C-alpha positions, 0 to 999 in steps of 0.5 A: 522530520514527519515520516509515515507508513503506508501499510498494505499487501500491495499485491500488486501496488496499483495506481490507486496505491500510487495516487495516494503515496504521491499525495502523502508527500505533500504532508510528509517528508518520508514514506516507508511503503510497508508490505504488510503479511496477512494470513487472510490472502494468498499472495501472487508475489512473495513480500520480497519481491513486492519490496523489490518492485516498490523499490524499482518503481520509486528508485528515482523518489529519495522520500519513498522507502519500501520495507516488509513486516509480519507483525502488528503495524503499530509495533513496526511504528514503535520500533521505528518512531513513526507517528503516522499511518497513511490509509486510503479510502475509497467509496466502496465500503472502506470506512468502517474497517478503516475506522475500526483499524485505526482506533484499535491502533490508537488504543495499542500505541496513543501516539499514532495518528492514521491519516486519511486520504480519499481516493481520487475518481479515477480510482475508486474502483481499482483494487489489487484483487480486481487487477489480479482478476483481470490479469488472470482472464487474460485482460490487459491491466497496463492502465491499473498499475504503474509500469514497473509493476505491469513488467513484474506481473508479466514476468511472473505470468498468470495469477 
């Protein structure tokens, strides 16, 4: 079975993330969406809330799992015998940071491969940060996030 992890803060999980995830299922038998801790970000949702949102969003897709992790992504991969990391690339300057991260991950865990998916045109500009900013100013974000995520955001209130 080919398994991969799709790490990120996913605060919130967007339609851009969903697009990358669904396309990755054509390559992998199982994908674990890994809610990662990032000390440089102040999340709107707790890690447990984000995992619950993802489990609800993908409850009908048995090949998608959700988990959380506070350490290095490669340590999670080693511990769970996963040899692939999924990352999305937008034409907004993602490449250099993603290349650096993939190179370091390979150095730390030589068995790991990072698989990049190019973001589809409709999601080039979508990011969790922008979605939160738009929501904060009272604008509708429904077109940028899956319905279950939209409902969670509305329950939570303003960012």
